[in-house]
C-alpha positions as CSV (number, residue, x, y, z in Angstrom):
1,M,13.2,9.7,-22.6
2,A,14.9,6.3,-21.8
3,T,13.7,3.2,-20.0
4,V,15.9,1.3,-17.6
5,V,15.6,-2.5,-18.0
6,T,17.1,-5.0,-15.6
7,D,16.9,-8.7,-15.2
8,P,14.3,-9.8,-12.6
9,T,16.4,-11.4,-9.9
10,L,15.1,-12.8,-6.7
11,K,16.6,-9.8,-4.8
12,S,14.9,-7.2,-7.1
13,V,11.5,-9.0,-6.9
14,S,11.8,-9.2,-3.1
15,I,12.5,-5.5,-2.8
16,L,9.6,-4.7,-5.1
17,G,7.3,-6.9,-2.9
18,L,8.5,-5.2,0.2
19,I,7.8,-1.7,-1.3
20,V,4.3,-2.9,-2.2
21,L,3.7,-4.1,1.4
22,I,4.9,-0.9,2.9
23,R,2.8,1.3,0.5
24,T,-0.3,-0.9,1.3
25,F,0.3,-0.5,5.0
26,L,0.8,3.2,4.8
27,S,-2.3,3.7,2.6
28,L,-4.4,1.7,5.0
29,S,-3.1,3.6,8.0
30,L,-3.8,6.9,6.4
31,Q,-7.3,5.9,5.5
32,V,-8.0,4.7,9.1
33,E,-6.5,8.0,10.4
34,L,-8.7,10.2,8.2
35,E,-12.0,8.3,8.3
36,G,-11.8,6.6,11.7
37,K,-12.6,3.1,10.4
38,F,-11.2,0.4,8.2
39,P,-12.3,0.3,4.6
40,W,-14.3,-3.0,5.0
41,Q,-16.3,-1.6,8.0
42,K,-19.8,-0.3,7.5
43,A,-20.2,3.5,7.8
44,R,-21.0,4.8,11.2
45,I,-24.3,6.5,11.8
46,D,-23.7,9.4,14.3
47,K,-26.7,10.7,16.0
């Protein structure tokens, strides 16, 4: 197994930051879709 190593340039760090933002947005969207609330909201009490 080999590891790929590159120099951390501004472009590669920017791309990594963009990927992190996209993954965070998608994760949050999926959680809202499945649970019907944001993670920081209190649980609903359905009667």
